[in-house]
N, CA, C and O atoms as CSV, one atom per row, in Angstrom:
chain,resi,resn,atom,element,x,y,z
A,1,MET,N,N,-0.621,18.075,-17.149
A,1,MET,CA,C,-0.371,16.644,-17.089
A,1,MET,C,C,0.364,16.347,-15.780
A,1,MET,O,O,1.377,16.970,-15.462
A,2,LYS,N,N,-0.157,15.410,-15.052
A,2,LYS,CA,C,0.438,15.049,-13.775
A,2,LYS,C,C,1.481,13.952,-13.997
A,2,LYS,O,O,1.166,12.889,-14.532
A,3,TRP,N,N,2.716,14.215,-13.587
A,3,TRP,CA,C,3.813,13.252,-13.735
A,3,TRP,C,C,4.052,12.594,-12.391
A,3,TRP,O,O,4.685,13.172,-11.508
A,4,ASN,N,N,3.550,11.405,-12.244
A,4,ASN,CA,C,3.797,10.708,-10.985
A,4,ASN,C,C,5.071,9.861,-11.095
A,4,ASN,O,O,5.652,9.718,-12.170
A,5,LEU,N,N,5.477,9.315,-9.971
A,5,LEU,CA,C,6.750,8.602,-9.898
A,5,LEU,C,C,6.762,7.349,-10.779
A,5,LEU,O,O,7.791,7.023,-11.372
A,6,LYS,N,N,5.637,6.650,-10.868
A,6,LYS,CA,C,5.584,5.432,-11.690
A,6,LYS,C,C,5.783,5.756,-13.174
A,6,LYS,O,O,6.476,5.028,-13.885
A,7,ARG,N,N,5.183,6.832,-13.625
A,7,ARG,CA,C,5.300,7.199,-15.038
A,7,ARG,C,C,6.740,7.596,-15.369
A,7,ARG,O,O,7.267,7.207,-16.411
A,8,ILE,N,N,7.368,8.363,-14.494
A,8,ILE,CA,C,8.747,8.772,-14.715
A,8,ILE,C,C,9.670,7.551,-14.698
A,8,ILE,O,O,10.588,7.454,-15.513
A,9,GLY,N,N,9.430,6.627,-13.777
A,9,GLY,CA,C,10.231,5.403,-13.722
A,9,GLY,C,C,10.053,4.544,-14.959
A,9,GLY,O,O,11.015,3.952,-15.449
A,10,ALA,N,N,8.830,4.473,-15.468
A,10,ALA,CA,C,8.574,3.683,-16.673
A,10,ALA,C,C,9.274,4.287,-17.892
A,10,ALA,O,O,9.833,3.562,-18.715
A,11,ILE,N,N,9.241,5.600,-18.002
A,11,ILE,CA,C,9.915,6.259,-19.126
A,11,ILE,C,C,11.427,6.074,-19.019
A,11,ILE,O,O,12.097,5.838,-20.024
A,12,ALA,N,N,11.960,6.179,-17.811
A,12,ALA,CA,C,13.400,5.971,-17.610
A,12,ALA,C,C,13.795,4.535,-17.945
A,12,ALA,O,O,14.842,4.312,-18.552
A,13,ALA,N,N,12.975,3.562,-17.559
A,13,ALA,CA,C,13.265,2.160,-17.861
A,13,ALA,C,C,13.249,1.910,-19.368
A,13,ALA,O,O,14.090,1.172,-19.881
A,14,ILE,N,N,12.316,2.507,-20.066
A,14,ILE,CA,C,12.255,2.349,-21.525
A,14,ILE,C,C,13.503,2.935,-22.174
A,14,ILE,O,O,14.071,2.334,-23.085
A,15,ILE,N,N,13.931,4.106,-21.707
A,15,ILE,CA,C,15.124,4.733,-22.269
A,15,ILE,C,C,16.363,3.878,-22.021
A,15,ILE,O,O,17.204,3.727,-22.908
A,16,VAL,N,N,16.476,3.313,-20.808
A,16,VAL,CA,C,17.626,2.466,-20.491
A,16,VAL,C,C,17.623,1.201,-21.348
A,16,VAL,O,O,18.671,0.802,-21.856
A,17,LEU,N,N,16.466,0.568,-21.515
A,17,LEU,CA,C,16.396,-0.647,-22.333
A,17,LEU,C,C,16.676,-0.359,-23.804
A,17,LEU,O,O,17.326,-1.159,-24.477
A,18,LEU,N,N,16.195,0.771,-24.306
A,18,LEU,CA,C,16.529,1.149,-25.682
A,18,LEU,C,C,18.020,1.449,-25.813
A,18,LEU,O,O,18.617,1.188,-26.858
A,19,GLY,N,N,18.616,1.989,-24.771
A,19,GLY,CA,C,20.064,2.224,-24.780
A,19,GLY,C,C,20.840,0.924,-24.839
A,19,GLY,O,O,21.835,0.828,-25.558
A,20,PHE,N,N,20.390,-0.101,-24.077
A,20,PHE,CA,C,21.041,-1.414,-24.149
A,20,PHE,C,C,20.932,-2.002,-25.548
A,20,PHE,O,O,21.896,-2.567,-26.064
A,21,ALA,N,N,19.759,-1.869,-26.165
A,21,ALA,CA,C,19.573,-2.420,-27.509
A,21,ALA,C,C,20.433,-1.679,-28.528
A,21,ALA,O,O,21.040,-2.303,-29.398
A,22,ALA,N,N,20.489,-0.367,-28.429
A,22,ALA,CA,C,21.318,0.413,-29.352
A,22,ALA,C,C,22.800,0.091,-29.160
A,22,ALA,O,O,23.544,-0.031,-30.134
A,23,ALA,N,N,23.220,-0.045,-27.915
A,23,ALA,CA,C,24.624,-0.382,-27.650
A,23,ALA,C,C,24.961,-1.760,-28.209
A,23,ALA,O,O,26.035,-1.953,-28.780
A,24,ALA,N,N,24.056,-2.712,-28.049
A,24,ALA,CA,C,24.306,-4.050,-28.592
A,24,ALA,C,C,24.421,-4.009,-30.112
A,24,ALA,O,O,25.265,-4.690,-30.692
A,25,LEU,N,N,23.579,-3.217,-30.750
A,25,LEU,CA,C,23.638,-3.097,-32.205
A,25,LEU,C,C,24.949,-2.455,-32.651
A,25,LEU,O,O,25.566,-2.897,-33.621
A,26,ILE,N,N,25.360,-1.433,-31.952
A,26,ILE,CA,C,26.614,-0.753,-32.310
A,26,ILE,C,C,27.806,-1.672,-32.064
A,26,ILE,O,O,28.692,-1.776,-32.912
A,27,PHE,N,N,27.836,-2.344,-30.899
A,27,PHE,CA,C,28.965,-3.213,-30.588
A,27,PHE,C,C,29.035,-4.425,-31.517
A,27,PHE,O,O,30.109,-4.996,-31.702
A,28,ALA,N,N,27.919,-4.818,-32.094
A,28,ALA,CA,C,27.919,-5.957,-33.011
A,28,ALA,C,C,28.672,-5.639,-34.299
A,28,ALA,O,O,29.228,-6.542,-34.925
A,29,PHE,N,N,28.698,-4.365,-34.705
A,29,PHE,CA,C,29.338,-3.997,-35.960
A,29,PHE,C,C,30.732,-3.407,-35.783
A,29,PHE,O,O,31.418,-3.159,-36.774
A,30,ILE,N,N,31.164,-3.179,-34.560
A,30,ILE,CA,C,32.504,-2.628,-34.333
A,30,ILE,C,C,33.521,-3.763,-34.384
A,30,ILE,O,O,33.335,-4.819,-33.779
A,31,ASP,N,N,34.593,-3.516,-35.120
A,31,ASP,CA,C,35.660,-4.508,-35.217
A,31,ASP,C,C,36.837,-4.060,-34.356
A,31,ASP,O,O,37.865,-3.594,-34.845
A,32,ALA,N,N,36.635,-4.223,-33.055
A,32,ALA,CA,C,37.679,-3.851,-32.093
A,32,ALA,C,C,37.859,-5.020,-31.131
A,32,ALA,O,O,36.947,-5.831,-30.970
A,33,PRO,N,N,39.025,-5.119,-30.488
A,33,PRO,CA,C,39.247,-6.256,-29.581
A,33,PRO,C,C,38.322,-6.255,-28.368
A,33,PRO,O,O,38.049,-7.319,-27.812
A,34,TRP,N,N,37.841,-5.111,-27.950
A,34,TRP,CA,C,36.983,-5.033,-26.768
A,34,TRP,C,C,35.499,-5.094,-27.111
A,34,TRP,O,O,34.663,-5.154,-26.209
A,35,ALA,N,N,35.158,-5.080,-28.393
A,35,ALA,CA,C,33.752,-5.007,-28.803
A,35,ALA,C,C,32.977,-6.274,-28.448
A,35,ALA,O,O,31.790,-6.200,-28.130
A,36,GLN,N,N,33.635,-7.438,-28.497
A,36,GLN,CA,C,32.945,-8.692,-28.171
A,36,GLN,C,C,32.504,-8.712,-26.710
A,36,GLN,O,O,31.383,-9.114,-26.399
A,37,GLU,N,N,33.399,-8.274,-25.811
A,37,GLU,CA,C,33.041,-8.231,-24.389
A,37,GLU,C,C,31.959,-7.188,-24.130
A,37,GLU,O,O,31.065,-7.414,-23.315
A,38,ALA,N,N,32.032,-6.051,-24.815
A,38,ALA,CA,C,31.025,-5.007,-24.644
A,38,ALA,C,C,29.664,-5.478,-25.168
A,38,ALA,O,O,28.627,-5.176,-24.578
A,39,LEU,N,N,29.677,-6.217,-26.274
A,39,LEU,CA,C,28.428,-6.770,-26.795
A,39,LEU,C,C,27.823,-7.768,-25.824
A,39,LEU,O,O,26.615,-7.753,-25.586
A,40,SER,N,N,28.645,-8.626,-25.268
A,40,SER,CA,C,28.154,-9.612,-24.303
A,40,SER,C,C,27.585,-8.933,-23.059
A,40,SER,O,O,26.539,-9.334,-22.549
A,41,ALA,N,N,28.275,-7.910,-22.579
A,41,ALA,CA,C,27.792,-7.187,-21.401
A,41,ALA,C,C,26.481,-6.473,-21.688
A,41,ALA,O,O,25.585,-6.451,-20.844
A,42,SER,N,N,26.367,-5.894,-22.868
A,42,SER,CA,C,25.145,-5.184,-23.232
A,42,SER,C,C,23.956,-6.144,-23.347
A,42,SER,O,O,22.865,-5.844,-22.862
A,43,LEU,N,N,24.166,-7.284,-23.982
A,43,LEU,CA,C,23.088,-8.267,-24.099
A,43,LEU,C,C,22.717,-8.854,-22.738
A,43,LEU,O,O,21.541,-9.092,-22.463
A,44,PHE,N,N,23.715,-9.089,-21.889
A,44,PHE,CA,C,23.447,-9.587,-20.544
A,44,PHE,C,C,22.575,-8.603,-19.764
A,44,PHE,O,O,21.605,-8.994,-19.115
A,45,CYS,N,N,22.936,-7.324,-19.837
A,45,CYS,CA,C,22.151,-6.310,-19.125
A,45,CYS,C,C,20.756,-6.154,-19.719
A,45,CYS,O,O,19.793,-5.922,-18.987
A,46,ALA,N,N,20.641,-6.278,-21.033
A,46,ALA,CA,C,19.331,-6.142,-21.674
A,46,ALA,C,C,18.388,-7.269,-21.262
A,46,ALA,O,O,17.170,-7.097,-21.305
A,47,ILE,N,N,18.929,-8.412,-20.866
A,47,ILE,CA,C,18.097,-9.532,-20.440
A,47,ILE,C,C,17.879,-9.526,-18.935
A,47,ILE,O,O,16.755,-9.727,-18.477
A,48,THR,N,N,18.923,-9.300,-18.167
A,48,THR,CA,C,18.805,-9.455,-16.714
A,48,THR,C,C,18.153,-8.262,-16.012
A,48,THR,O,O,17.480,-8.445,-14.998
A,49,VAL,N,N,18.337,-7.061,-16.524
A,49,VAL,CA,C,17.741,-5.892,-15.854
A,49,VAL,C,C,16.206,-5.979,-15.835
A,49,VAL,O,O,15.624,-5.776,-14.769
A,50,PRO,N,N,15.520,-6.268,-16.945
A,50,PRO,CA,C,14.064,-6.392,-16.863
A,50,PRO,C,C,13.609,-7.559,-15.984
A,50,PRO,O,O,12.595,-7.456,-15.293
A,51,VAL,N,N,14.349,-8.657,-16.009
A,51,VAL,CA,C,13.993,-9.794,-15.153
A,51,VAL,C,C,14.135,-9.418,-13.684
A,51,VAL,O,O,13.277,-9.755,-12.868
A,52,PHE,N,N,15.218,-8.720,-13.347
A,52,PHE,CA,C,15.441,-8.287,-11.978
A,52,PHE,C,C,14.357,-7.312,-11.527
A,52,PHE,O,O,13.877,-7.407,-10.397
A,53,ILE,N,N,13.966,-6.382,-12.386
A,53,ILE,CA,C,12.893,-5.438,-12.050
A,53,ILE,C,C,11.580,-6.175,-11.844
A,53,ILE,O,O,10.839,-5.863,-10.912
A,54,TYR,N,N,11.279,-7.149,-12.700
A,54,TYR,CA,C,10.059,-7.937,-12.548
A,54,TYR,C,C,10.061,-8.699,-11.224
A,54,TYR,O,O,9.045,-8.739,-10.530
A,55,LEU,N,N,11.189,-9.298,-10.873
A,55,LEU,CA,C,11.273,-10.031,-9.609
A,55,LEU,C,C,11.112,-9.098,-8.413
A,55,LEU,O,O,10.470,-9.464,-7.428
A,56,MET,N,N,11.685,-7.902,-8.488
A,56,MET,CA,C,11.518,-6.935,-7.398
A,56,MET,C,C,10.057,-6.525,-7.252
A,56,MET,O,O,9.562,-6.384,-6.134
A,57,MET,N,N,9.367,-6.335,-8.367
A,57,MET,CA,C,7.943,-5.977,-8.305
A,57,MET,C,C,7.117,-7.125,-7.743
A,57,MET,O,O,6.165,-6.902,-6.995
A,58,LEU,N,N,7.478,-8.349,-8.102
A,58,LEU,CA,C,6.760,-9.519,-7.598
A,58,LEU,C,C,6.951,-9.670,-6.093
A,58,LEU,O,O,5.992,-9.944,-5.371
A,59,VAL,N,N,8.171,-9.495,-5.617
A,59,VAL,CA,C,8.440,-9.596,-4.182
A,59,VAL,C,C,7.732,-8.465,-3.435
A,59,VAL,O,O,7.182,-8.691,-2.357
A,60,ALA,N,N,7.738,-7.261,-3.989
A,60,ALA,CA,C,7.054,-6.139,-3.343
A,60,ALA,C,C,5.558,-6.390,-3.257
A,60,ALA,O,O,4.922,-6.022,-2.269
A,61,LYS,N,N,4.990,-7.016,-4.287
A,61,LYS,CA,C,3.561,-7.324,-4.277
A,61,LYS,C,C,3.238,-8.364,-3.213
A,61,LYS,O,O,2.214,-8.263,-2.537
A,62,VAL,N,N,4.100,-9.357,-3.060
A,62,VAL,CA,C,3.872,-10.409,-2.069
A,62,VAL,C,C,4.044,-9.862,-0.655
A,62,VAL,O,O,3.264,-10.195,0.237
A,63,LEU,N,N,5.052,-9.030,-0.447
A,63,LEU,CA,C,5.352,-8.536,0.894
A,63,LEU,C,C,4.532,-7.319,1.303
A,63,LEU,O,O,4.582,-6.911,2.463
A,64,ARG,N,N,3.782,-6.734,0.380
A,64,ARG,CA,C,3.018,-5.537,0.690
A,64,ARG,C,C,1.960,-5.853,1.757
A,64,ARG,O,O,1.189,-6.803,1.622
A,65,GLY,N,N,1.942,-5.068,2.779
A,65,GLY,CA,C,0.925,-5.226,3.807
A,65,GLY,C,C,1.333,-6.135,4.951
A,65,GLY,O,O,0.584,-6.250,5.921
A,66,ARG,N,N,2.478,-6.780,4.882
A,66,ARG,CA,C,2.898,-7.638,5.992
A,66,ARG,C,C,3.354,-6.777,7.155
A,66,ARG,O,O,4.036,-5.770,6.963
A,67,GLY,N,N,2.980,-7.172,8.351
A,67,GLY,CA,C,3.380,-6.442,9.543
A,67,GLY,C,C,2.497,-5.249,9.847
A,67,GLY,O,O,2.743,-4.524,10.811
A,68,VAL,N,N,1.480,-5.040,9.043
A,68,VAL,CA,C,0.565,-3.932,9.250
A,68,VAL,C,C,-0.796,-4.504,9.587
A,68,VAL,O,O,-1.305,-5.366,8.870
A,69,ASN,N,N,-1.387,-4.033,10.669
A,69,ASN,CA,C,-2.729,-4.497,11.028
A,69,ASN,C,C,-3.728,-3.838,10.101
A,69,ASN,O,O,-3.824,-2.612,10.052
A,70,SER,N,N,-4.456,-4.631,9.382
A,70,SER,CA,C,-5.441,-4.070,8.472
A,70,SER,C,C,-6.815,-4.132,9.127
A,70,SER,O,O,-7.092,-5.000,9.954
A,71,ASP,N,N,-7.657,-3.199,8.740
A,71,ASP,CA,C,-9.010,-3.143,9.281
A,71,ASP,C,C,-9.963,-4.027,8.498
A,71,ASP,O,O,-11.134,-4.148,8.857
A,72,LYS,N,N,-9.481,-4.634,7.450
A,72,LYS,CA,C,-10.335,-5.487,6.641
A,72,LYS,C,C,-10.625,-6.783,7.382
A,72,LYS,O,O,-9.732,-7.389,7.975
A,73,LYS,N,N,-11.868,-7.191,7.341
A,73,LYS,CA,C,-12.265,-8.456,7.954
A,73,LYS,C,C,-12.226,-9.538,6.888
A,73,LYS,O,O,-12.735,-9.356,5.782
A,74,THR,N,N,-11.636,-10.629,7.221
A,74,THR,CA,C,-11.621,-11.763,6.304
A,74,THR,C,C,-12.717,-12.731,6.701
A,74,THR,O,O,-13.373,-12.549,7.727
A,75,ASP,N,N,-12.914,-13.740,5.908
A,75,ASP,CA,C,-13.938,-14.738,6.212
A,75,ASP,C,C,-13.598,-15.510,7.482
A,75,ASP,O,O,-14.499,-15.971,8.184
A,76,LEU,N,N,-12.329,-15.655,7.782
A,76,LEU,CA,C,-11.931,-16.392,8.979
A,76,LEU,C,C,-12.157,-15.578,10.250
A,76,LEU,O,O,-12.335,-16.146,11.328
A,77,ASP,N,N,-12.151,-14.235,10.127
A,77,ASP,CA,C,-12.328,-13.389,11.294
A,77,ASP,C,C,-13.788,-13.276,11.733
A,77,ASP,O,O,-14.069,-13.011,12.902
A,78,GLN,N,N,-14.713,-13.476,10.800
A,78,GLN,CA,C,-16.116,-13.282,11.128
A,78,GLN,C,C,-16.713,-14.561,11.688
A,78,GLN,O,O,-16.412,-15.654,11.208
A,79,PRO,N,N,-17.564,-14.427,12.712
A,79,PRO,CA,C,-18.181,-15.621,13.287
A,79,PRO,C,C,-19.134,-16.287,12.299
A,79,PRO,O,O,-19.749,-15.638,11.453
A,80,GLN,N,N,-19.228,-17.576,12.436
A,80,GLN,CA,C,-20.110,-18.336,11.570
A,80,GLN,C,C,-21.567,-18.088,11.967
A,80,GLN,O,O,-21.907,-18.075,13.150
A,81,ALA,N,N,-22.405,-17.896,10.973
A,81,ALA,CA,C,-23.840,-17.680,11.243
A,81,ALA,C,C,-24.461,-19.027,11.589
A,81,ALA,O,O,-24.219,-20.041,10.935
A,82,LYS,N,N,-25.275,-18.996,12.648
A,82,LYS,CA,C,-25.943,-20.222,13.058
A,82,LYS,C,C,-27.192,-20.421,12.227
A,82,LYS,O,O,-27.827,-19.467,11.778
A,83,ASN,N,N,-27.519,-21.653,12.041
A,83,ASN,CA,C,-28.700,-21.994,11.274
A,83,ASN,C,C,-29.928,-21.659,12.118
A,83,ASN,O,O,-30.191,-22.310,13.129
A,84,SER,N,N,-30.682,-20.632,11.694
A,84,SER,CA,C,-31.819,-20.194,12.499
A,84,SER,C,C,-33.100,-20.931,12.180
A,84,SER,O,O,-34.079,-20.821,12.918
A,85,SER,N,N,-33.106,-21.676,11.100
A,85,SER,CA,C,-34.354,-22.403,10.775
A,85,SER,C,C,-34.350,-23.741,11.498
A,85,SER,O,O,-33.411,-24.529,11.383
A,86,LYS,N,N,-35.409,-23.975,12.236
A,86,LYS,CA,C,-35.554,-25.232,12.983
A,86,LYS,C,C,-36.727,-26.002,12.421
A,86,LYS,O,O,-37.699,-25.413,11.948
A,87,LYS,N,N,-36.635,-27.300,12.472
A,87,LYS,CA,C,-37.713,-28.150,11.962
A,87,LYS,C,C,-38.679,-28.509,13.048
A,87,LYS,O,O,-39.651,-29.221,12.799
C-alpha cells in the first residue's frame, strides 16, 4: 500500500478532529472551574480548524500556477480562423 502525503495528512486531520470532539465531550461533564473555558476552546478549535484548512486549500487552488509560464494554449492565444468560404 502506497502512503502518500495527502493520505497521511487526511488521517492526521481526522484524528485531530476526533480528539477535539472527545475533549469537548469530556470537558462538558467535568465539574471543575477550568472546564468551561476548556470546553469553549475545544469547540472553537473543532469549528475553526476545518474552516481554516478549507480556506487554505481554496487559496492554494486559486494561486496554483501563477507566475509559471504554461505551455497550454488558451482560446485567446490562438489566432482566429478566417472564413474561407466565399460567395
